[in-house]
C-alpha positions as CSV (number, residue, x, y, z in Angstrom):
1,M,124.4,101.5,131.6
2,P,121.8,102.5,134.3
3,E,118.5,103.8,133.3
4,T,118.3,107.6,133.7
5,W,115.3,109.6,134.8
6,D,114.5,113.1,136.2
7,Y,111.5,114.1,138.4
8,T,110.6,117.5,139.7
9,L,107.9,118.2,142.3
10,H,106.9,121.9,142.7
11,I,105.7,122.6,146.3
12,P,104.3,125.6,148.1
13,N,106.0,127.3,151.0
14,D,104.3,125.0,153.6
15,L,106.0,122.7,156.0
16,R,103.5,120.0,155.2
17,A,105.1,119.8,151.7
18,V,108.1,118.2,153.3
19,T,106.1,115.1,154.0
20,V,104.7,115.1,150.5
21,C,108.3,115.3,149.1
22,R,109.5,112.5,151.4
23,R,106.6,110.2,150.3
24,T,107.0,111.0,146.7
25,L,110.7,110.3,146.8
26,R,110.1,107.0,148.5
27,L,107.7,106.0,145.7
28,I,110.1,107.1,142.9
29,L,113.0,105.2,144.3
30,T,110.9,102.1,145.0
31,L,109.4,102.1,141.5
32,H,112.9,102.3,140.1
33,G,114.2,99.4,142.2
34,L,116.4,101.5,144.5
35,I,114.7,100.5,147.8
36,G,118.1,100.3,149.4
37,L,118.6,104.1,149.1
38,V,115.1,105.1,150.4
39,D,115.8,105.7,154.1
40,L,119.0,107.7,153.5
41,A,117.5,109.6,150.5
42,E,114.4,110.5,152.6
43,L,116.5,111.8,155.4
44,L,118.6,114.0,153.1
45,A,115.7,115.2,151.1
46,T,113.9,116.1,154.3
47,E,116.8,118.3,155.4
48,L,117.1,120.0,152.0
49,V,113.4,120.6,151.5
50,S,112.7,121.7,155.0
51,N,115.6,124.3,154.7
52,A,114.1,125.5,151.5
53,V,110.7,126.0,153.0
54,R,111.8,127.3,156.4
55,H,114.3,129.8,155.2
56,T,112.5,131.4,152.2
57,K,109.2,132.9,151.5
58,G,108.5,131.6,148.0
59,P,107.7,128.3,146.4
60,A,110.2,125.5,146.3
61,A,110.8,122.3,144.4
62,L,112.3,118.8,144.9
63,R,114.3,117.4,142.0
64,V,115.4,113.8,141.9
65,R,117.3,112.3,139.1
66,R,119.4,109.2,138.2
67,T,122.6,110.2,136.4
68,P,124.1,108.2,133.6
69,E,126.9,107.2,136.0
70,G,124.2,105.6,138.2
71,A,124.2,108.1,141.1
72,V,121.0,109.5,142.5
73,W,121.0,113.3,142.7
74,I,118.6,115.0,145.1
75,G,118.1,118.7,145.0
76,A,115.9,121.3,146.7
77,W,115.3,124.6,144.8
78,D,114.2,127.7,146.6
79,T,113.7,131.4,145.7
80,D,116.6,132.8,147.8
81,P,119.7,133.2,145.6
82,A,122.0,133.6,148.7
83,P,124.3,130.6,149.4
84,P,123.3,128.4,152.3
85,D,125.2,128.8,155.6
86,P,128.2,126.4,155.7
87,P,127.4,123.0,157.3
88,R,128.2,122.7,161.0
89,A,129.9,119.6,162.3
90,L,127.3,117.3,163.9
91,E,129.4,117.2,167.1
92,E,129.1,121.0,167.3
93,V,125.3,120.9,167.0
94,G,124.6,118.2,169.6
95,E,121.0,117.7,170.4
96,S,119.9,121.0,169.0
97,E,116.8,121.0,166.7
98,D,118.3,123.7,164.5
99,G,121.6,123.9,162.5
100,R,122.3,120.3,161.7
101,G,120.6,119.9,158.3
102,L,123.6,120.6,156.0
103,G,125.9,118.9,158.5
104,L,123.9,115.8,158.2
105,V,123.8,116.1,154.4
106,S,127.6,116.6,154.3
107,A,128.2,113.6,156.6
108,C,125.9,111.2,154.8
109,A,126.1,112.1,151.0
110,Q,129.0,111.2,148.8
111,V,129.1,114.8,147.6
112,W,126.9,117.9,148.0
113,G,126.9,121.5,146.9
114,W,124.8,124.4,145.9
115,Q,124.4,126.5,142.8
116,P,122.5,129.6,141.8
117,S,119.6,128.8,139.6
118,A,116.7,130.5,137.7
119,R,115.5,127.1,136.4
120,F,111.8,127.7,137.4
121,G,111.5,131.3,136.3
122,D,112.5,132.9,139.6
123,R,116.0,133.6,140.8
124,G,117.0,131.2,143.5
125,K,119.4,128.3,144.2
126,F,119.6,124.5,144.2
127,V,121.1,122.8,147.2
128,W,121.9,119.2,146.2
129,C,123.5,116.0,147.1
130,E,124.5,112.7,145.4
131,L,124.1,109.2,146.6
132,L,125.7,106.2,144.9
133,A,123.2,103.5,143.9
134,A,124.3,100.0,144.7
C-alpha cells in the first residue's frame, strides 16, 4: 500500500507563481521518492496553473496528492466556475504559443478532468490530471 499525502499551495494571480508551483512540486515529488515523475508532473502542473492564473482574476491553488492506489493527482484551482475550453489536438495547435495546454495534459496524463469546487471558500473549479507512479 503506497504512502498517501496531500499538499496545497495557495498562490496569487501572478504569472511568477507558476515557477513557485513548479519548484514546489519538484521538491514534493523528490522528497517522496518519485523523481521519475518530476519532469512530466512539472510540465502538466505548469499548464494547469498557468491556465488558472492567465484566465482568471482571483487567487489560485496547486494541489498535489498521492492516492491510495498509488497515482499522483495534480490539480489547479481557480475562481472561475466555468468549465475549461475542450482540449485541442496538438496537431491542430502546431507551434502556437496559446491553446495547447489542455491538449498537452490530455495527451500526457493517464486521465484528466475538471469539477466545480468551492473548496477554498470561493466558487471556482479544479482542473486536474493523474499520473501513475512507477
